[in-house]
LUMLUMMAR-466365 format. One record per residue: residue in one letter; x, z, y of N, C-alpha, C, O in turn. Coordinates in steps of 0.1 Angstrom, whole numbers, plus 5000, padded with zeros to 4 digits. Example, Ala and Ser with C-alpha at 12.3 -4.5 7.8 and 13.67 -1.06 7.14 Angstrom:
// LUMLUMMAR-466365
A513250784943512350784955513250784967514250854967/S512850714978513750714989512950795000513450805011/
***
This chain:
// LUMLUMMAR-466365
M162842441229163042341218163942231224163842201236/S164842181216165742071221165141931217164441921207/R165641831224165241701221166141601226166741611237/T166441491218167341391222166541291230165441241226/P166941251242166141151251165941021244166840971237/H164840961246164540831241163840751252163440811262/R163740621251163140541261161640541260161140541249/P160840551272159340561271158540451276159040331277/S157240481279156240401285154940481284154740561275/R153940451294152740531293151440491301151340371303/R150540581304149140561308148840451318149740401325/L147540431320147040331329145740371335145040461329/L145340321346144140361353143140251352143240151359/L142140251343141240141340139840181346139540291347/A139140071350137840091356136940171347136140251352/G136940151334136040221325136240371325135340441321/A137440421330137640561330137140631343137040751343/L136740551352136340611365135040691364134940801370/A134140651356132940731354133240861348132640961353/A134140871338134441001332135141091342135041211341/A135841021352136641101361135741161372136041261378/S134641101375133841141387133341281386133341351397/A132941331375132441471374133541571378133341661385/A134841541373135841631377136241631391136441731398/V136141501397136441491411135441561419135741631429/T134141541416133041601423133241761423132941821432/G133641811411133741951410134842011419134742131421/C135741941424136842001432136941941446137741991454/S136141841449136341771462135841851473136341831485/S135041951471134542031482135542111489135442161500/D136742131482137842211488138842131496139742191501/S138642001496139641911502139941951517141141961520/E138941961525139141991539139842121541140742141549/A139442221533140042361535141542351531142342421538/S141842281520143242281516144142201525145342241527/S143642101531144442011540144542051554145342001562/S143642151558143742201572144942281574145542341565/G145342281587146642351590146542501586145542571590/G147642551580147742691577146942731565146942851561/S146242641558145442681546146442731535147542691533/K145942831528146642891517146042861503146242931493/T145242761503144542721490145442621482145942531488/L145542651469146242561460145242521449144842601441/R144942391448144042341438144942271427145642171429/I144842331415145742291404145042231392144142301387/G145342111389144642041378145442071365146642051365/Y144742101354145442131341144542071330143342041332/F145142061318144542021306144342141296145242221296/A143342141288143142241278144042201266143642151255/F145342211268146442161259147642251260147942291271/P148242291249149342381250150542331258151342251253/T150742381270151942361278152242491286151442591284/G153242491294153542601302152442641312152242751316/D151542541315150442561324149542671319149142761327/L149342681306148442781300149042921301148343021303/I150442931300151143051302150943101316150643221319/V151243011325151143041340149743091343149643191350/K148743021338147343051342146943181336146443271342/N147243201323146843321316147443451321146843551322/R148743441324149443561329149443571344149943661350/K148643481351148543481365149843491372150043561382/L150843411367152143411373152243361387152943411396/L151443251390151443191403150743281413151143301425/E149643351409148943441417149843561421149743601433/K150643601412151643711415152743661424153243731433/A153143541422154243481431153743451445154543451454/L152443411446151943371459150643461462149543401461/P150743581464149543671465148743641477147543681478/D149243571487148543531499147843391498147243341507/H147843331486147243211483146043221474145943311466/D145043131476143843121468144143011457144142891460/I144443061445144842961434143542921427142843011422/R143242791426142042741420142542641409143042541411/W142242681396142542601384141342511381140242561380/I141642381379140542291377140942211364141942141363/K140042221354140342151341139942001341138841971347/F140841921336140541781334140641731320141341801312/D139941631316139941571303141141471300141641461289/S141541401311142541301309143141261323142641311333/G144241191322144941151334144141061344144441061356/A143240991338142440901347141640991357141640951369/G141141101353140441191362141341251372141041271384/V142541281368143541341377143941241388144041271400/N144141121384144541011394143441001404143640991416/Q142140991399141040981408140941101418140641081430/A141241221413141141331422142241331433141941371444/F143441281429144441271439144041161450144341181462/I143541051445143040951454142041011464142040981476/G141141101459140141161467140641281474139841351481/K141941311474142541421481141941561476141741641485/S141641571463141041691458141941771450141441871444/L143241741449144141821442145441831450145841751458/D146141941447147541971453148641951443149641901445/I148342001430149342001419148541971407147342021405/A149141891397148341871385149241821374150341761376/A148841851362149441791350149041641349147941611353/L149941551345149641411344150641341334151841371335/G150041261325150941191316151841091323151441041333/S152941061316153840961322153240821324153740751333/S152340791315151740651316150740641328150940551336/P149840741330148940731342149840751355149440701366/F150940821354151740831366152440701369152440661381/A152840631359153440491361152440401368152740321377/R151140411363150040331369149840381383149540291392/G149840511385149540561399150540521409150140501421/V151740491406152840461416152940301416153840261423/S152140231409152240081410151340031421150440101426/G151439901424150539841434151039861448151939931451/A150239801457150639801471150239941478150739971488/S149340011471148840141477149040251466148040291460/P150240291464150440391453149740521457149540551469/I149340601447148740731449149740821456150940831452/P149340891467150240981474150641111467150241221471/Y151441101457151941211450153341181444153841071444/K154041291440155341281434155541371422154941481422/V156341321413156541401401157541511405158541491411/A157241641401158141751404158541841393159341931394/W158041811381158341891369157941811356157141721357/I158541861345158141801332157541921324158242021322/L156341901319155742011311156042011297156342111291/D156041891291156441871277156641731273156341641281/V157241711261157441581256156541561244156441651235/A155741451243154741441233155441431219156441371217/G154841511210155441511196154241481186153641371187/E154041571177152941551167151641591173150541591166/N151641631186150341681192149541561198148441591203/E150041441196149241321199149441221188150641201184/A148441171182148641091170147440991168146341011174/L147740891160146740791156146240831142147040841132/V144940851140144340891128143240801124142340771133/A143140761111142040671107141140761097141640841090/R139840731098138940801089139240761075139440641072/K139340861066139640831052138640731046138940651038/A137340751050136340661045136540511049135940421043/A137340491060137540351065138540281056138540161056/G139340351048140240291039141340211046141740101041/V141840261057142940191065144240251060144540371063/P145140181054146340231049147540251059148340341058/D147440171070148540171080148040111093146940071094/V148940111103148540061116148039911115147139871121/A148839831107148439691106147039671100146339571103/G146639771092145339761086144139791096143039781092/L144439811109143439831119142839701124141939701132/K143439591120142939461125141439451122141039461111/G140739421133139339401132138539531132137239531131/R139239641133138539771132138239831146138739781156/T137439931147137039991160137940121162137940211153/V138640121172139640231175139340291189139240211199/A139140421189138840481202140040561207140940601200/T140140571221141140641228140740661242139940581247/P141140771249140840781263141640681271142840691272/F141040581277141740481285142440561297142040661301/A143540501301144340551312145040681307145240771316/S145340691295145940811289147240781282147540671280/T148040891280149240871272148940821258149640731252/S147840861252147440821239147040671239147440601230/H146440621250146140481252147440401251147640301244/Y148440441259149740381259150340371246150840271241/S150340491239151040501226150340411216150940361207/L149040401217148240321208148640171210148840101200/L148740131222149239991225150639971219150839861213/A151440071221152840051215152840051200153539971194/A151940131194151840131179151339991174151839941164/L150339941181149739811177150839701178151039621169/E151539701189152639601191153639611180154039501175/K154039731177155139751166154639691153155339651145/A153239701151152739661138152339511138151739461128/G152739441149152439301150151039261154150539151152/L150339361160148939331164148839331180149739401186/K147939261185147639261199146439351201145639381192/A146239401213145039481216143739411213142839481209/S143739281214142539201211142339191196141239151193/D143239231188143039231174142139341169141739341157/V141939441177141139551174140039571184140139511195/K138939641181137939671191138239801197138039911191/L138839801209139239931216137939981223137239911230/V137740111222136640181228137240301236138040371232/D136740311249137140411258136240531256135140531261/L136840641250136040761248136940881251138140881248/Q136340991258137041111260137141191246136341161237/P138041291245138241361233136941411226136841381214/Q136041481232134841531226133941411221133341421211/A133941311229133141191225133741121213133041071205/I135041121212135741071201135341141188134941081178/L135241281189134941361177133441331173133241311161/A132541311183131141281179131041151173130341131163/A131741051178131740911173132340911159131840841150/W133340991157134041001144133041051133132941001122/Q132341161137131441221128130241131124129741141113/R129841051134128740951131129240831123128440761118/G130540811122131040691116131040571125131140461120/D130940591138130940481147132340411149132440301154/I133340491147134740441149135540451136135240531127/D136540371134137340371122138640451124139140511115/A139040461137140340541140140340581154139540531162/A141240671157141340721171142740771174143440821165/Y143240741186144440801191144140901201143540871212/V144441031199144041131208144941251206145841251197/W144841351214145641471214144841601209143641591207/L145641711208145041831204144041881215144241851227/P143041961211142742011198141841911190141641931178/T141341811196140441711189141241651177140641631167/L142541631179143341561169143241641156143141581145/D143441771157143441851144142041841137142041851125/E140941831145139641821138139541681131138941681120/L140141581137140041451130140941451118140641381108/R142041521118142941521106142241581094142641541083/T141241661095140641721084139941621075139841641063/T139441511081138841401073139441271076138841161073/G140741271080141441151084142841141078143341231072/T143441021080144741001075145640961088145240871095/Q146641041090147541011102148340881099149040871089/L148240781108149040661107150340661114151340601110/T150340731126151640741133151340851144150240891146/S152440891150152340991161153140951173154040861172/S152941021184153841001196155241041193156140981200/K155441131184156841171180157541051174158641021178/E156840981165157440861158157640751168158640681168/I156640731177156740621187157840651197158540551201/G158040771200159140811209160440791203161440741209/A160540821190161840811183162240661182163340621181/A161140571182161440431181161740371195161940251196/G161740451205162140401218161040411229161340361241/Q159840461226158840461237158140601237157040621234/P158940701242158340841242157340851254157340771263/T156540951253155640991264155841131268156241211259/L155541171280155741301285154541341293153741261298/D154341481294153341531303154141581315154941681314/L153841521326154541561339153741651347152541681343/A154241701358153441771368153741701381154941681385/V152741671389152841601402152341691413151441771411/V152841661425152441741437152041631447152641531448/S151041661455150641571465151641561477152341661480/D151741441483152541431495152141521506153041571513/E150841551507150341641517150941781515151241851525/L150941831503151441961500152941971503153442071508/I153641861499155141861502155341881517156241951521/A154541811525154741821539154241961545154842011554/R153242011539152542131545153142261539153242361547/N153442261526153842391520154842381509154542411498/P156042331512157042321502157442451495157942451484/Q157242561502157542691497156642721485157142791475/A155442681485154542701474154942621462154842671451/I155442501464156042421453157242481447157342491434/A158042541455159242611449158842731441159342751430/A157742811445157242921438156642871425156842931414/W155942761426155242711414156242661403156042681391/R157342601408158342551399159042671392159242671380/K159242781399159842901393158942961382159543001372/V157642961384156843021374156642921362156442971351/Q156742791365156742701353158042711345157942701333/A159142741352160442761344160342891336160742891325/E159642991342159443111335158643091322158843151312/A157543011324156742981312157442901301157242931290/L158342811305159142741295160042841287160242831275/R160542941294161443041288160543131279161043171268/V159343161283158443231274158143151261158143211250/L157943031263157642941251158842941241158642931229/A160042951247161242941239161543071232162143081221/S161243191239161743321235160643411230161043511223/D159443391233158343491230157243411224156143381230/R157343381211156343311204155043381203153943331205/A155143511200153843591199153143591212151943581213/G153843611223153243611236152643481240151543471246/S153343371236152843241239151543211231150643151236/V151543251218150443231210149243301216148143251216/K149443421220148343501226147743441238146543431239/A148643391247148143321259147343201256146343171262/V147943111248147242981244145943011237144942941240/A145943101228144643131221143543181231142443141230/A143943261240143043311250142543201259141343201262/E143343121264142943011273142142901266141242851272/L142442871253141642771246140542821238139742751233/G140442961237139343011229139442981215138442961208/I140642991209140842961195141643081189142043171195/S141743071175142443181168143943171171144443071175/A144543291168146043291169146743191160147743131163/A146143171148146743081138146642941143147542861142/D145442901149145342771155146242751166146842641168/A146442851175147342841186148742821182149442741187/E149142891171150442881166150742741161151742681163/A149742681153149842551148149942441159150742351158/Q149142461170149242361181150542371188151142271191/L151042491190152342501197153442441189154442391195/A153342461176154442401167154542251168155542201164/Q153542191172153542041173154041981186154241861187/G154242071196154742021209156242031210156942091201/V156841961220158241961222158442011237158041941246/F159042131238159242191252160642191255161442251248/L161042141267162342151272162642291278161742361280/T163942321280164342441287164342401302164442281305/P164242501311164342461325165642391328165642301337/E166742431321168042361324167942221320168542131326/Q167242181309167042041305166241971315166541851319/V165142031319164241961329165041921341164841811346/T165842021346166541991359167941941356168941981362/S168041841347169341781344169141631345168141571346/A170341561345170341421346169741351333169341231334/D169541431322168941371310167441361312166841281305/W166841431321165441431323164941411337165041301342/L164341511343163841491357164941451367164741361375/G166041531366167141501376167641631383167241741378/T168341611393168941721401168641691415168041591419/D169041791424168841761438169641641443169241571453/A170641601435171441481439170841351436171141251442/G169841351427169241221423168441231410168541331403/P167641131407166741131396167541111383168641061383/G166941171372167541161359167041041351166440941356/E167041051338166640951329165140921330164640811326/L164341021335162941001337162640881345161640811344/L163540851355163340731363163340601355162440521357/T164240591345164240481336162940481327162340371325/Y162640601323161440611314160140561321159440481315/V159940601333158740561340158740421344157740351343/T159940371348160040231351159840141339159140041340/D160340181328160040101315158640111311158040011307/T157940221314156540231311155740131319154840071314/G156040131332155340031341155539891336154539811336/R156739851332156939721327156139691314155539581313/F156039791305155239771293153839751297153139661291/L153239831306151839821309151539691316150539631314/A152539641324152339511330152339401319151539311319/D153239411310153339311299152039311290151639211285/Q151439431289150139441282148939411290147839421285/K149239361302148139321312147239441315146039421318/Q147739561315146939681318147039711333146239781339/I148139661340148239671354148739531359149239461351/D148439501372148739371377150239341377150639231374/A151039441381152439421382153139561380152639661384/A154339551374155039681372155639731385156039651394/P155639861387156339921399157839891398158439901387/S158439871409159939851409160639991407159940091409/E161839981403162540111402162640191415162640311415/D162740111426162840181439161440251442161440361447/A160340181438159040241441158940371432158340471437/V159340371420159340491411160240601417159840711417/R161440561422162340661427161740731439161940851441/K160940661447160340721459159240821455158740901463/A158840811442157740901437158341021430157641081421/F159641061432160241181427160441281438160941251449/Y160041401435160341511444161341601438161041681429/L162641591443163741661437164241771445165041851440/E163941781458164441881466164142021461163042061457/G165242111460165042241456165142261441164942381436/L165442161433165442181419166542271414166342351404/S167642271421168742361417168342511418168842601412/D167342541427166942681429166242731416166142861414/V165742641408165042691396165942761386165542851379/R167242731386168142781377168642921381169342991374/R168342961394168843091399168043201395168343321398/
***
């Protein structure tokens, strides 16, 4: 799928998200010593139950085939806050991560030791702000004084802040509640919240009894897009760059499958998410997937010669988060540049 670049902004790492992250970190931390020891062939990969190339790679065992001498361990996360905590705890080698939590992760005096190495997708209609029909909220401005849930430290959190700002509201004008997707659904069904900004598949369940007020596609078109990135640990870059090269190639293959084999993509996503083919088709239709050539271009991630527009996107994101008082200070463009791993990108096209 093609897409015209827009300017972005994204996730944050808040203290309230740490408790939700702890279970995921605990679940994979026991492998830390084995993975970081000399000569280890273990790869711990964090992913989301969300339609991207990750699900194609996982379902078709593309990485296992590319690296038969490696122990590939897939670890599911609910949000970027958990991923950031896992990298801090040295419990991951590669993971999906939203552009907003990534901007947060590279800010401050002690940035998280990882680098962006790929773009999984660009947020479209697969992340959105929905209000309960019973709440009678006609638009974003109508959320003033209402209770709105979103997973803190997520792309949805960033997009919610951007939507409120565009509508003339401050975060303090609404009651923001930090909830993970499944907890959002439960709170929605109880009537505890008036609206929520969240992603698929929870989003589709909310839409059945809700009214969509805006989406990440709309917010991106207005100048603040969000993306799902993939990051690799500094330790893995130093220890096993060949594994990163193999991983990039299978991610590129997955993007080609998404573009050329819809039936195969639907089958893989349905199997990985445990949903029907019709639901998988509907979820895939809401995403925006670049081609490998677009990912490895100056319009997006960049080339071996230097970073692309993503550098500006992440830098702008950091500034927005700082302006919103979600982080103490925005990362400099130089700090963001240092968090790009571009070596070997040209090999993906071969």
